[in-house]
PyMOL Python script that loads the backbone (N, CA, C, O; Angstrom):
from pymol import cmd

cmd.read_pdbstr("""\
ATOM      1  N   MET A   1      -3.527   1.159  -2.843  1.00  0.00           N
ATOM      2  CA  MET A   1      -3.911   2.242  -2.669  1.00  0.00           C
ATOM      3  C   MET A   1      -5.562   2.712  -2.737  1.00  0.00           C
ATOM      4  O   MET A   1      -6.002   3.841  -2.521  1.00  0.00           O
ATOM      5  N   SER A   2      -6.344   1.459  -3.111  1.00  0.00           N
ATOM      6  CA  SER A   2      -7.868   1.027  -2.848  1.00  0.00           C
ATOM      7  C   SER A   2      -8.306   1.118  -1.357  1.00  0.00           C
ATOM      8  O   SER A   2      -7.778   0.446  -0.471  1.00  0.00           O
ATOM      9  N   LEU A   3      -9.123   1.835  -1.193  1.00  0.00           N
ATOM     10  CA  LEU A   3      -9.304   2.126   0.321  1.00  0.00           C
ATOM     11  C   LEU A   3     -11.008   1.545   0.509  1.00  0.00           C
ATOM     12  O   LEU A   3     -11.922   2.176   1.039  1.00  0.00           O
ATOM     13  N   ASN A   4     -11.071   0.360  -0.015  1.00  0.00           N
ATOM     14  CA  ASN A   4     -12.520  -0.267  -0.514  1.00  0.00           C
ATOM     15  C   ASN A   4     -13.492   0.125  -1.436  1.00  0.00           C
ATOM     16  O   ASN A   4     -14.712  -0.036  -1.459  1.00  0.00           O
ATOM     17  N   HIS A   5     -12.659   0.703  -2.237  1.00  0.00           N
ATOM     18  CA  HIS A   5     -13.481   1.447  -3.333  1.00  0.00           C
ATOM     19  C   HIS A   5     -13.208   0.334  -4.460  1.00  0.00           C
ATOM     20  O   HIS A   5     -12.362  -0.534  -4.244  1.00  0.00           O
ATOM     21  N   ARG A   6     -13.985   0.367  -5.756  1.00  0.00           N
ATOM     22  CA  ARG A   6     -13.729  -0.675  -6.184  1.00  0.00           C
ATOM     23  C   ARG A   6     -12.527   0.034  -7.707  1.00  0.00           C
ATOM     24  O   ARG A   6     -12.227   1.225  -7.795  1.00  0.00           O
ATOM     25  N   VAL A   7     -12.212  -0.688  -8.366  1.00  0.00           N
ATOM     26  CA  VAL A   7     -10.925  -0.393  -8.995  1.00  0.00           C
ATOM     27  C   VAL A   7     -11.265  -0.321 -10.382  1.00  0.00           C
ATOM     28  O   VAL A   7     -11.393  -1.467 -10.814  1.00  0.00           O
ATOM     29  N   ILE A   8     -11.475   0.598 -11.314  1.00  0.00           N
ATOM     30  CA  ILE A   8     -11.463   0.278 -12.924  1.00  0.00           C
ATOM     31  C   ILE A   8      -9.979  -0.004 -13.214  1.00  0.00           C
ATOM     32  O   ILE A   8      -9.005   0.608 -12.776  1.00  0.00           O
ATOM     33  N   LYS A   9     -10.025  -1.443 -14.347  1.00  0.00           N
ATOM     34  CA  LYS A   9      -8.728  -1.620 -14.565  1.00  0.00           C
ATOM     35  C   LYS A   9      -8.854  -1.614 -16.164  1.00  0.00           C
ATOM     36  O   LYS A   9      -7.886  -2.105 -16.745  1.00  0.00           O
ATOM     37  N   GLN A  10      -9.944  -1.112 -16.997  1.00  0.00           N
ATOM     38  CA  GLN A  10     -10.072  -0.934 -18.419  1.00  0.00           C
ATOM     39  C   GLN A  10     -11.233  -0.068 -18.545  1.00  0.00           C
ATOM     40  O   GLN A  10     -12.276  -0.145 -17.896  1.00  0.00           O
ATOM     41  N   ILE A  11     -10.926   0.776 -19.466  1.00  0.00           N
ATOM     42  CA  ILE A  11     -12.411   1.588 -19.993  1.00  0.00           C
ATOM     43  C   ILE A  11     -12.624   1.789 -21.661  1.00  0.00           C
ATOM     44  O   ILE A  11     -11.684   2.312 -22.257  1.00  0.00           O
ATOM     45  N   SER A  12     -13.431   1.523 -22.186  1.00  0.00           N
ATOM     46  CA  SER A  12     -13.514   1.484 -23.792  1.00  0.00           C
ATOM     47  C   SER A  12     -14.591   2.219 -23.917  1.00  0.00           C
ATOM     48  O   SER A  12     -15.533   2.051 -23.143  1.00  0.00           O
ATOM     49  N   LEU A  13     -14.634   3.247 -25.009  1.00  0.00           N
ATOM     50  CA  LEU A  13     -15.662   3.635 -24.992  1.00  0.00           C
ATOM     51  C   LEU A  13     -15.902   3.889 -26.721  1.00  0.00           C
ATOM     52  O   LEU A  13     -14.991   4.591 -27.160  1.00  0.00           O
ATOM     53  N   ASN A  14     -16.640   3.591 -27.503  1.00  0.00           N
ATOM     54  CA  ASN A  14     -16.997   3.699 -28.862  1.00  0.00           C
ATOM     55  C   ASN A  14     -17.879   5.081 -29.245  1.00  0.00           C
ATOM     56  O   ASN A  14     -19.104   4.967 -29.277  1.00  0.00           O
ATOM     57  N   GLU A  15     -17.317   6.272 -29.509  1.00  0.00           N
ATOM     58  CA  GLU A  15     -17.709   7.398 -29.469  1.00  0.00           C
ATOM     59  C   GLU A  15     -18.691   7.652 -30.722  1.00  0.00           C
ATOM     60  O   GLU A  15     -19.448   8.623 -30.743  1.00  0.00           O
ATOM     61  N   ASN A  16     -18.620   6.659 -31.814  1.00  0.00           N
ATOM     62  CA  ASN A  16     -19.512   7.054 -32.698  1.00  0.00           C
ATOM     63  C   ASN A  16     -21.271   6.015 -32.292  1.00  0.00           C
ATOM     64  O   ASN A  16     -22.419   6.305 -32.630  1.00  0.00           O
ATOM     65  N   SER A  17     -20.682   4.641 -31.355  1.00  0.00           N
ATOM     66  CA  SER A  17     -22.303   4.301 -31.156  1.00  0.00           C
ATOM     67  C   SER A  17     -22.482   4.630 -29.408  1.00  0.00           C
ATOM     68  O   SER A  17     -23.556   4.350 -28.877  1.00  0.00           O
ATOM     69  N   ARG A  18     -21.536   5.137 -28.725  1.00  0.00           N
ATOM     70  CA  ARG A  18     -21.500   5.556 -27.390  1.00  0.00           C
ATOM     71  C   ARG A  18     -21.224   4.137 -26.387  1.00  0.00           C
ATOM     72  O   ARG A  18     -21.272   4.077 -25.158  1.00  0.00           O
ATOM     73  N   ASP A  19     -20.963   3.189 -27.245  1.00  0.00           N
ATOM     74  CA  ASP A  19     -21.285   1.902 -26.271  1.00  0.00           C
ATOM     75  C   ASP A  19     -19.870   2.093 -25.379  1.00  0.00           C
ATOM     76  O   ASP A  19     -18.796   2.357 -25.920  1.00  0.00           O
ATOM     77  N   LEU A  20     -20.028   1.928 -24.008  1.00  0.00           N
ATOM     78  CA  LEU A  20     -19.207   1.918 -23.121  1.00  0.00           C
ATOM     79  C   LEU A  20     -18.884   0.239 -22.275  1.00  0.00           C
ATOM     80  O   LEU A  20     -19.784  -0.489 -21.856  1.00  0.00           O
ATOM     81  N   VAL A  21     -17.703  -0.005 -22.211  1.00  0.00           N
ATOM     82  CA  VAL A  21     -17.385  -1.047 -21.468  1.00  0.00           C
ATOM     83  C   VAL A  21     -16.073  -1.031 -20.602  1.00  0.00           C
ATOM     84  O   VAL A  21     -14.925  -0.802 -20.982  1.00  0.00           O
ATOM     85  N   ILE A  22     -16.614  -1.385 -19.111  1.00  0.00           N
ATOM     86  CA  ILE A  22     -15.993  -1.089 -17.933  1.00  0.00           C
ATOM     87  C   ILE A  22     -15.574  -2.403 -17.252  1.00  0.00           C
ATOM     88  O   ILE A  22     -16.260  -3.425 -17.282  1.00  0.00           O
ATOM     89  N   GLN A  23     -14.311  -2.277 -16.598  1.00  0.00           N
ATOM     90  CA  GLN A  23     -13.950  -3.883 -16.209  1.00  0.00           C
ATOM     91  C   GLN A  23     -13.381  -3.051 -15.048  1.00  0.00           C
ATOM     92  O   GLN A  23     -13.119  -1.849 -14.995  1.00  0.00           O
ATOM     93  N   PHE A  24     -13.269  -3.985 -14.172  1.00  0.00           N
ATOM     94  CA  PHE A  24     -12.837  -3.744 -12.704  1.00  0.00           C
ATOM     95  C   PHE A  24     -12.032  -4.682 -12.097  1.00  0.00           C
ATOM     96  O   PHE A  24     -12.423  -5.818 -12.365  1.00  0.00           O
ATOM     97  N   ARG A  25     -11.032  -4.653 -11.362  1.00  0.00           N
ATOM     98  CA  ARG A  25     -10.097  -5.330 -10.716  1.00  0.00           C
ATOM     99  C   ARG A  25     -10.602  -6.191 -10.526  1.00  0.00           C
ATOM    100  O   ARG A  25     -11.745  -6.094 -10.973  1.00  0.00           O
ATOM    101  N   GLY A  26     -10.372  -7.369  -9.938  1.00  0.00           N
ATOM    102  CA  GLY A  26     -10.805  -8.952  -9.591  1.00  0.00           C
ATOM    103  C   GLY A  26     -12.314  -9.242 -10.184  1.00  0.00           C
ATOM    104  O   GLY A  26     -13.166  -9.725  -9.438  1.00  0.00           O
ATOM    105  N   SER A  27     -12.581  -8.959 -11.424  1.00  0.00           N
ATOM    106  CA  SER A  27     -13.499  -9.162 -11.910  1.00  0.00           C
ATOM    107  C   SER A  27     -13.476  -9.598 -13.336  1.00  0.00           C
ATOM    108  O   SER A  27     -13.390  -8.706 -14.180  1.00  0.00           O
ATOM    109  N   SER A  28     -13.536 -10.755 -13.700  1.00  0.00           N
ATOM    110  CA  SER A  28     -13.369 -11.242 -15.381  1.00  0.00           C
ATOM    111  C   SER A  28     -14.564 -10.698 -16.163  1.00  0.00           C
ATOM    112  O   SER A  28     -14.428 -10.528 -17.374  1.00  0.00           O
ATOM    113  N   SER A  29     -15.791 -10.394 -15.531  1.00  0.00           N
ATOM    114  CA  SER A  29     -16.804  -9.925 -16.620  1.00  0.00           C
ATOM    115  C   SER A  29     -16.661  -8.130 -16.499  1.00  0.00           C
ATOM    116  O   SER A  29     -16.106  -7.376 -15.699  1.00  0.00           O
ATOM    117  N   ALA A  30     -17.349  -7.972 -17.547  1.00  0.00           N
ATOM    118  CA  ALA A  30     -17.208  -6.170 -17.976  1.00  0.00           C
ATOM    119  C   ALA A  30     -18.786  -5.798 -17.776  1.00  0.00           C
ATOM    120  O   ALA A  30     -19.744  -6.561 -17.652  1.00  0.00           O
ATOM    121  N   ILE A  31     -18.754  -4.862 -17.783  1.00  0.00           N
ATOM    122  CA  ILE A  31     -20.089  -3.847 -17.324  1.00  0.00           C
ATOM    123  C   ILE A  31     -20.486  -3.013 -18.475  1.00  0.00           C
ATOM    124  O   ILE A  31     -19.712  -2.064 -18.607  1.00  0.00           O
ATOM    125  N   GLU A  32     -21.350  -3.043 -19.280  1.00  0.00           N
ATOM    126  CA  GLU A  32     -21.550  -2.687 -20.595  1.00  0.00           C
ATOM    127  C   GLU A  32     -23.094  -1.998 -20.302  1.00  0.00           C
ATOM    128  O   GLU A  32     -24.114  -2.386 -19.732  1.00  0.00           O
ATOM    129  N   ALA A  33     -22.655  -0.697 -21.055  1.00  0.00           N
ATOM    130  CA  ALA A  33     -23.604   0.665 -20.658  1.00  0.00           C
ATOM    131  C   ALA A  33     -23.742   1.635 -22.279  1.00  0.00           C
ATOM    132  O   ALA A  33     -23.153   1.336 -23.318  1.00  0.00           O
ATOM    133  N   LYS A  34     -24.650   2.776 -22.089  1.00  0.00           N
ATOM    134  CA  LYS A  34     -24.550   3.353 -23.052  1.00  0.00           C
ATOM    135  C   LYS A  34     -24.005   4.881 -22.444  1.00  0.00           C
ATOM    136  O   LYS A  34     -24.672   5.362 -21.528  1.00  0.00           O
ATOM    137  N   ALA A  35     -23.165   5.415 -22.792  1.00  0.00           N
ATOM    138  CA  ALA A  35     -23.057   6.861 -22.537  1.00  0.00           C
ATOM    139  C   ALA A  35     -23.584   7.735 -23.379  1.00  0.00           C
ATOM    140  O   ALA A  35     -23.356   8.052 -24.547  1.00  0.00           O
ATOM    141  N   LEU A  36     -24.616   8.188 -22.254  1.00  0.00           N
ATOM    142  CA  LEU A  36     -25.538   9.290 -22.857  1.00  0.00           C
ATOM    143  C   LEU A  36     -25.061  10.686 -23.020  1.00  0.00           C
ATOM    144  O   LEU A  36     -25.718  11.529 -23.630  1.00  0.00           O
ATOM    145  N   GLU A  37     -23.673  10.969 -22.352  1.00  0.00           N
ATOM    146  CA  GLU A  37     -22.937  12.451 -22.509  1.00  0.00           C
ATOM    147  C   GLU A  37     -21.599  11.721 -22.163  1.00  0.00           C
ATOM    148  O   GLU A  37     -21.515  10.742 -21.422  1.00  0.00           O
ATOM    149  N   PHE A  38     -20.391  12.442 -22.916  1.00  0.00           N
ATOM    150  CA  PHE A  38     -19.074  12.172 -22.241  1.00  0.00           C
ATOM    151  C   PHE A  38     -18.202  13.210 -22.788  1.00  0.00           C
ATOM    152  O   PHE A  38     -18.463  13.932 -23.750  1.00  0.00           O
ATOM    153  N   LYS A  39     -17.062  13.213 -22.024  1.00  0.00           N
ATOM    154  CA  LYS A  39     -16.242  14.448 -22.063  1.00  0.00           C
ATOM    155  C   LYS A  39     -15.038  13.598 -21.805  1.00  0.00           C
ATOM    156  O   LYS A  39     -14.915  12.604 -21.091  1.00  0.00           O
ATOM    157  N   LYS A  40     -13.986  14.376 -22.731  1.00  0.00           N
ATOM    158  CA  LYS A  40     -12.592  14.089 -22.647  1.00  0.00           C
ATOM    159  C   LYS A  40     -11.805  15.454 -22.660  1.00  0.00           C
ATOM    160  O   LYS A  40     -12.060  16.555 -23.147  1.00  0.00           O
ATOM    161  N   ASP A  41     -10.897  15.022 -22.034  1.00  0.00           N
ATOM    162  CA  ASP A  41      -9.367  16.185 -21.748  1.00  0.00           C
ATOM    163  C   ASP A  41      -8.582  16.270 -22.901  1.00  0.00           C
ATOM    164  O   ASP A  41      -8.676  15.558 -23.901  1.00  0.00           O
ATOM    165  N   GLU A  42      -7.744  17.254 -22.683  1.00  0.00           N
ATOM    166  CA  GLU A  42      -6.990  17.632 -24.369  1.00  0.00           C
ATOM    167  C   GLU A  42      -6.147  16.449 -24.650  1.00  0.00           C
ATOM    168  O   GLU A  42      -5.656  16.219 -25.755  1.00  0.00           O
ATOM    169  N   ALA A  43      -5.999  15.693 -23.578  1.00  0.00           N
ATOM    170  CA  ALA A  43      -5.145  14.298 -23.999  1.00  0.00           C
ATOM    171  C   ALA A  43      -6.114  13.324 -24.266  1.00  0.00           C
ATOM    172  O   ALA A  43      -5.802  12.182 -24.605  1.00  0.00           O
ATOM    173  N   GLY A  44      -7.206  13.681 -24.141  1.00  0.00           N
ATOM    174  CA  GLY A  44      -8.110  12.194 -24.887  1.00  0.00           C
ATOM    175  C   GLY A  44      -8.581  11.351 -23.887  1.00  0.00           C
ATOM    176  O   GLY A  44      -9.194  10.354 -24.268  1.00  0.00           O
ATOM    177  N   ASN A  45      -8.401  11.563 -22.433  1.00  0.00           N
ATOM    178  CA  ASN A  45      -9.042  10.841 -21.150  1.00  0.00           C
ATOM    179  C   ASN A  45     -10.503  11.185 -20.916  1.00  0.00           C
ATOM    180  O   ASN A  45     -11.071  12.277 -20.891  1.00  0.00           O
ATOM    181  N   VAL A  46     -10.860  10.199 -20.786  1.00  0.00           N
ATOM    182  CA  VAL A  46     -12.510  10.585 -20.503  1.00  0.00           C
ATOM    183  C   VAL A  46     -12.434  11.115 -18.925  1.00  0.00           C
ATOM    184  O   VAL A  46     -11.806  10.584 -18.009  1.00  0.00           O
ATOM    185  N   VAL A  47     -13.303  12.386 -18.870  1.00  0.00           N
ATOM    186  CA  VAL A  47     -13.103  12.512 -17.825  1.00  0.00           C
ATOM    187  C   VAL A  47     -14.621  13.008 -17.138  1.00  0.00           C
ATOM    188  O   VAL A  47     -14.771  13.570 -16.053  1.00  0.00           O
ATOM    189  N   TYR A  48     -15.605  12.646 -18.049  1.00  0.00           N
ATOM    190  CA  TYR A  48     -16.771  12.812 -17.715  1.00  0.00           C
ATOM    191  C   TYR A  48     -17.908  11.683 -18.271  1.00  0.00           C
ATOM    192  O   TYR A  48     -18.009  11.800 -19.492  1.00  0.00           O
ATOM    193  N   LEU A  49     -18.689  10.748 -17.793  1.00  0.00           N
ATOM    194  CA  LEU A  49     -19.585   9.969 -18.522  1.00  0.00           C
ATOM    195  C   LEU A  49     -21.119  10.164 -17.956  1.00  0.00           C
ATOM    196  O   LEU A  49     -21.119  10.179 -16.725  1.00  0.00           O
ATOM    197  N   LEU A  50     -22.159  10.286 -18.420  1.00  0.00           N
ATOM    198  CA  LEU A  50     -23.407  10.110 -18.141  1.00  0.00           C
ATOM    199  C   LEU A  50     -24.076   8.677 -18.821  1.00  0.00           C
ATOM    200  O   LEU A  50     -24.449   8.648 -19.994  1.00  0.00           O
ATOM    201  N   LEU A  51     -24.158   7.610 -17.987  1.00  0.00           N
ATOM    202  CA  LEU A  51     -24.557   6.132 -18.262  1.00  0.00           C
ATOM    203  C   LEU A  51     -26.212   6.285 -18.378  1.00  0.00           C
ATOM    204  O   LEU A  51     -27.000   6.826 -17.603  1.00  0.00           O
ATOM    205  N   ASP A  52     -26.447   5.571 -19.700  1.00  0.00           N
ATOM    206  CA  ASP A  52     -27.913   4.846 -19.788  1.00  0.00           C
ATOM    207  C   ASP A  52     -28.711   4.318 -18.390  1.00  0.00           C
ATOM    208  O   ASP A  52     -29.923   4.447 -18.218  1.00  0.00           O
ATOM    209  N   ARG A  53     -27.700   3.647 -17.351  1.00  0.00           N
ATOM    210  CA  ARG A  53     -28.257   3.061 -16.217  1.00  0.00           C
ATOM    211  C   ARG A  53     -27.222   3.257 -15.073  1.00  0.00           C
ATOM    212  O   ARG A  53     -26.184   3.914 -15.147  1.00  0.00           O
ATOM    213  N   LEU A  54     -27.837   2.357 -13.673  1.00  0.00           N
ATOM    214  CA  LEU A  54     -26.942   2.254 -12.778  1.00  0.00           C
ATOM    215  C   LEU A  54     -25.863   1.482 -13.143  1.00  0.00           C
ATOM    216  O   LEU A  54     -26.016   0.514 -13.889  1.00  0.00           O
ATOM    217  N   ILE A  55     -24.363   1.924 -12.526  1.00  0.00           N
ATOM    218  CA  ILE A  55     -23.613   0.710 -12.358  1.00  0.00           C
ATOM    219  C   ILE A  55     -22.776   0.810 -11.547  1.00  0.00           C
ATOM    220  O   ILE A  55     -21.601   0.450 -11.621  1.00  0.00           O
ATOM    221  N   HIS A  56     -23.542   1.515 -10.364  1.00  0.00           N
ATOM    222  CA  HIS A  56     -23.018   1.693  -9.186  1.00  0.00           C
ATOM    223  C   HIS A  56     -23.633   1.028  -8.109  1.00  0.00           C
ATOM    224  O   HIS A  56     -24.742   0.598  -8.428  1.00  0.00           O
ATOM    225  N   LYS A  57     -23.167   0.687  -6.446  1.00  0.00           N
ATOM    226  CA  LYS A  57     -23.874   0.581  -5.623  1.00  0.00           C
ATOM    227  C   LYS A  57     -24.535   1.682  -4.725  1.00  0.00           C
ATOM    228  O   LYS A  57     -23.919   2.746  -4.775  1.00  0.00           O
ATOM    229  N   ALA A  58     -25.612   1.683  -3.936  1.00  0.00           N
ATOM    230  CA  ALA A  58     -25.786   2.998  -3.367  1.00  0.00           C
ATOM    231  C   ALA A  58     -24.760   3.145  -2.235  1.00  0.00           C
ATOM    232  O   ALA A  58     -24.972   4.153  -1.562  1.00  0.00           O
ATOM    233  N   HIS A  59     -23.904   2.550  -1.916  1.00  0.00           N
ATOM    234  CA  HIS A  59     -22.734   3.054  -0.684  1.00  0.00           C
ATOM    235  C   HIS A  59     -21.348   3.797  -1.441  1.00  0.00           C
ATOM    236  O   HIS A  59     -20.574   4.518  -0.810  1.00  0.00           O
ATOM    237  N   GLU A  60     -21.194   3.470  -2.942  1.00  0.00           N
ATOM    238  CA  GLU A  60     -20.166   3.594  -3.502  1.00  0.00           C
ATOM    239  C   GLU A  60     -20.329   5.411  -4.171  1.00  0.00           C
ATOM    240  O   GLU A  60     -21.317   5.728  -4.833  1.00  0.00           O
ATOM    241  N   ASN A  61     -19.428   6.216  -3.914  1.00  0.00           N
ATOM    242  CA  ASN A  61     -18.954   7.256  -4.225  1.00  0.00           C
ATOM    243  C   ASN A  61     -17.814   7.665  -4.752  1.00  0.00           C
ATOM    244  O   ASN A  61     -17.596   8.876  -4.796  1.00  0.00           O
ATOM    245  N   LEU A  62     -16.861   6.738  -5.256  1.00  0.00           N
ATOM    246  CA  LEU A  62     -16.042   6.862  -5.812  1.00  0.00           C
ATOM    247  C   LEU A  62     -15.280   5.538  -6.540  1.00  0.00           C
ATOM    248  O   LEU A  62     -15.093   4.499  -5.907  1.00  0.00           O
ATOM    249  N   PHE A  63     -14.871   5.704  -7.924  1.00  0.00           N
ATOM    250  CA  PHE A  63     -14.078   4.389  -8.724  1.00  0.00           C
ATOM    251  C   PHE A  63     -12.556   4.750  -8.625  1.00  0.00           C
ATOM    252  O   PHE A  63     -12.189   5.852  -9.031  1.00  0.00           O
ATOM    253  N   GLU A  64     -11.848   4.046  -8.210  1.00  0.00           N
ATOM    254  CA  GLU A  64     -10.507   4.575  -8.502  1.00  0.00           C
ATOM    255  C   GLU A  64      -9.805   3.732  -9.823  1.00  0.00           C
ATOM    256  O   GLU A  64     -10.038   2.562 -10.128  1.00  0.00           O
ATOM    257  N   CYS A  65      -9.197   4.355 -10.274  1.00  0.00           N
ATOM    258  CA  CYS A  65      -8.525   3.954 -11.871  1.00  0.00           C
ATOM    259  C   CYS A  65      -7.452   3.454 -12.194  1.00  0.00           C
ATOM    260  O   CYS A  65      -6.801   4.183 -12.941  1.00  0.00           O
ATOM    261  N   PHE A  66      -6.807   2.131 -11.842  1.00  0.00           N
ATOM    262  CA  PHE A  66      -5.885   1.689 -12.372  1.00  0.00           C
ATOM    263  C   PHE A  66      -5.724   0.872 -13.658  1.00  0.00           C
ATOM    264  O   PHE A  66      -5.924  -0.308 -13.947  1.00  0.00           O
ATOM    265  N   LEU A  67      -5.094   2.424 -14.609  1.00  0.00           N
ATOM    266  CA  LEU A  67      -5.053   2.096 -16.153  1.00  0.00           C
ATOM    267  C   LEU A  67      -3.795   2.180 -16.444  1.00  0.00           C
ATOM    268  O   LEU A  67      -2.932   2.842 -15.868  1.00  0.00           O
ATOM    269  N   ASN A  68      -3.651   1.148 -17.812  1.00  0.00           N
ATOM    270  CA  ASN A  68      -2.000   0.832 -17.970  1.00  0.00           C
ATOM    271  C   ASN A  68      -0.803   1.225 -17.275  1.00  0.00           C
ATOM    272  O   ASN A  68       0.030   2.125 -17.373  1.00  0.00           O
ATOM    273  N   GLU A  69      -1.050   0.068 -16.418  1.00  0.00           N
ATOM    274  CA  GLU A  69      -0.086  -0.168 -15.297  1.00  0.00           C
ATOM    275  C   GLU A  69       0.336   0.736 -14.255  1.00  0.00           C
ATOM    276  O   GLU A  69       1.328   0.532 -13.556  1.00  0.00           O
ATOM    277  N   SER A  70      -0.598   1.963 -14.132  1.00  0.00           N
ATOM    278  CA  SER A  70      -0.575   3.250 -13.207  1.00  0.00           C
ATOM    279  C   SER A  70      -1.713   3.511 -12.885  1.00  0.00           C
ATOM    280  O   SER A  70      -2.754   3.199 -13.463  1.00  0.00           O
ATOM    281  N   TRP A  71      -1.499   4.366 -11.514  1.00  0.00           N
ATOM    282  CA  TRP A  71      -2.674   4.668 -10.745  1.00  0.00           C
ATOM    283  C   TRP A  71      -2.898   6.108 -11.541  1.00  0.00           C
ATOM    284  O   TRP A  71      -1.966   6.836 -11.885  1.00  0.00           O
ATOM    285  N   GLU A  72      -4.497   6.425 -11.803  1.00  0.00           N
ATOM    286  CA  GLU A  72      -4.550   7.812 -12.384  1.00  0.00           C
ATOM    287  C   GLU A  72      -5.868   8.074 -11.255  1.00  0.00           C
ATOM    288  O   GLU A  72      -6.367   7.380 -10.369  1.00  0.00           O
ATOM    289  N   ASN A  73      -6.133   9.444 -11.789  1.00  0.00           N
ATOM    290  CA  ASN A  73      -7.096  10.160 -11.274  1.00  0.00           C
ATOM    291  C   ASN A  73      -8.738   8.950 -11.187  1.00  0.00           C
ATOM    292  O   ASN A  73      -9.011   8.088 -12.023  1.00  0.00           O
ATOM    293  N   GLY A  74      -9.427   9.241 -10.125  1.00  0.00           N
ATOM    294  CA  GLY A  74     -10.416   8.365 -10.412  1.00  0.00           C
ATOM    295  C   GLY A  74     -11.800   9.135 -10.461  1.00  0.00           C
ATOM    296  O   GLY A  74     -11.854  10.362 -10.547  1.00  0.00           O
ATOM    297  N   PHE A  75     -12.925   8.307 -10.398  1.00  0.00           N
ATOM    298  CA  PHE A  75     -14.034   9.172 -10.925  1.00  0.00           C
ATOM    299  C   PHE A  75     -15.176   9.326  -9.609  1.00  0.00           C
ATOM    300  O   PHE A  75     -15.469   8.381  -8.876  1.00  0.00           O
ATOM    301  N   SER A  76     -15.601  10.361  -9.514  1.00  0.00           N
ATOM    302  CA  SER A  76     -16.705  10.447  -8.409  1.00  0.00           C
ATOM    303  C   SER A  76     -17.645   9.769  -9.339  1.00  0.00           C
ATOM    304  O   SER A  76     -17.633   9.653 -10.564  1.00  0.00           O
ATOM    305  N   VAL A  77     -18.856   9.155  -7.978  1.00  0.00           N
ATOM    306  CA  VAL A  77     -19.897   8.506  -8.843  1.00  0.00           C
ATOM    307  C   VAL A  77     -20.784   8.942  -7.872  1.00  0.00           C
ATOM    308  O   VAL A  77     -20.631   8.921  -6.651  1.00  0.00           O
ATOM    309  N   THR A  78     -22.121   9.508  -8.794  1.00  0.00           N
ATOM    310  CA  THR A  78     -23.370   9.548  -8.199  1.00  0.00           C
ATOM    311  C   THR A  78     -24.621   9.381  -9.099  1.00  0.00           C
ATOM    312  O   THR A  78     -24.455   9.224 -10.309  1.00  0.00           O
ATOM    313  N   GLY A  79     -25.893   9.409  -8.552  1.00  0.00           N
ATOM    314  CA  GLY A  79     -26.620   9.228  -9.500  1.00  0.00           C
ATOM    315  C   GLY A  79     -27.859   8.264  -8.490  1.00  0.00           C
ATOM    316  O   GLY A  79     -27.565   7.605  -7.493  1.00  0.00           O
ATOM    317  N   CYS A  80     -29.019   8.393  -8.978  1.00  0.00           N
ATOM    318  CA  CYS A  80     -30.428   7.452  -8.444  1.00  0.00           C
ATOM    319  C   CYS A  80     -30.934   6.478  -9.644  1.00  0.00           C
ATOM    320  O   CYS A  80     -31.272   5.319  -9.406  1.00  0.00           O
ATOM    321  N   TYR A  81     -30.955   6.920 -10.685  1.00  0.00           N
ATOM    322  CA  TYR A  81     -31.646   6.254 -11.770  1.00  0.00           C
ATOM    323  C   TYR A  81     -30.236   5.993 -12.715  1.00  0.00           C
ATOM    324  O   TYR A  81     -30.052   4.856 -13.151  1.00  0.00           O
ATOM    325  N   VAL A  82     -29.372   6.945 -12.980  1.00  0.00           N
ATOM    326  CA  VAL A  82     -28.511   6.528 -14.053  1.00  0.00           C
ATOM    327  C   VAL A  82     -27.145   6.817 -13.237  1.00  0.00           C
ATOM    328  O   VAL A  82     -27.284   7.438 -12.183  1.00  0.00           O
ATOM    329  N   THR A  83     -26.060   6.496 -13.550  1.00  0.00           N
ATOM    330  CA  THR A  83     -24.788   6.485 -12.884  1.00  0.00           C
ATOM    331  C   THR A  83     -23.802   8.271 -13.704  1.00  0.00           C
ATOM    332  O   THR A  83     -23.516   8.498 -14.879  1.00  0.00           O
ATOM    333  N   GLU A  84     -23.689   8.695 -13.097  1.00  0.00           N
ATOM    334  CA  GLU A  84     -22.598   9.891 -13.397  1.00  0.00           C
ATOM    335  C   GLU A  84     -21.146  10.012 -12.795  1.00  0.00           C
ATOM    336  O   GLU A  84     -20.855  10.192 -11.613  1.00  0.00           O
ATOM    337  N   LEU A  85     -20.215   9.857 -13.985  1.00  0.00           N
ATOM    338  CA  LEU A  85     -19.228   9.666 -13.234  1.00  0.00           C
ATOM    339  C   LEU A  85     -18.141  10.681 -13.742  1.00  0.00           C
ATOM    340  O   LEU A  85     -17.770  10.623 -14.914  1.00  0.00           O
ATOM    341  N   ASN A  86     -17.601  11.656 -12.828  1.00  0.00           N
ATOM    342  CA  ASN A  86     -16.652  12.576 -12.916  1.00  0.00           C
ATOM    343  C   ASN A  86     -15.275  12.655 -12.385  1.00  0.00           C
ATOM    344  O   ASN A  86     -14.970  12.707 -11.194  1.00  0.00           O
ATOM    345  N   ARG A  87     -14.351  12.659 -13.560  1.00  0.00           N
ATOM    346  CA  ARG A  87     -13.226  12.350 -12.811  1.00  0.00           C
ATOM    347  C   ARG A  87     -12.739  13.257 -11.796  1.00  0.00           C
ATOM    348  O   ARG A  87     -13.127  14.418 -11.926  1.00  0.00           O
ATOM    349  N   THR A  88     -11.753  12.930 -10.520  1.00  0.00           N
ATOM    350  CA  THR A  88     -11.282  13.284  -9.510  1.00  0.00           C
ATOM    351  C   THR A  88      -9.756  13.848  -9.717  1.00  0.00           C
ATOM    352  O   THR A  88      -8.967  13.290 -10.479  1.00  0.00           O
ATOM    353  N   THR A  89      -9.509  14.733  -9.140  1.00  0.00           N
ATOM    354  CA  THR A  89      -8.109  15.082  -8.891  1.00  0.00           C
ATOM    355  C   THR A  89      -7.398  14.374  -7.800  1.00  0.00           C
ATOM    356  O   THR A  89      -7.831  14.583  -6.667  1.00  0.00           O
ATOM    357  N   MET A  90      -6.315  13.518  -7.940  1.00  0.00           N
ATOM    358  CA  MET A  90      -5.777  12.789  -7.436  1.00  0.00           C
ATOM    359  C   MET A  90      -5.280  13.462  -5.939  1.00  0.00           C
ATOM    360  O   MET A  90      -4.691  14.530  -6.107  1.00  0.00           O
ATOM    361  N   VAL A  91      -5.393  13.081  -4.650  1.00  0.00           N
ATOM    362  CA  VAL A  91      -4.833  13.692  -3.684  1.00  0.00           C
ATOM    363  C   VAL A  91      -3.580  13.063  -3.241  1.00  0.00           C
ATOM    364  O   VAL A  91      -2.937  13.554  -2.313  1.00  0.00           O
TER     365      VAL A  91
END
""", "prot")
cmd.dss("prot")
cmd.show_as("cartoon", "prot")
cmd.util.cbc("prot")
cmd.orient("prot")
């Protein structure tokens, strides 16, 4: 499914401390950041994140998601000083 986009395989958000851990497919290390803002949908899935720093590269505009052994809606990725992730609709 991936067309040279990084694929998120795990997202962990502690809502109290706002600590976020994201792990990508093909990498054993995880990225840690603070969620300055976040939103969840009715089902409890994270649909929006504003992070305290950049976690994406300049050429990246999408992270795909392969969570719980299935493809899910990915995140559009923007930001110049911080990373903003917004859940997109699968096509």
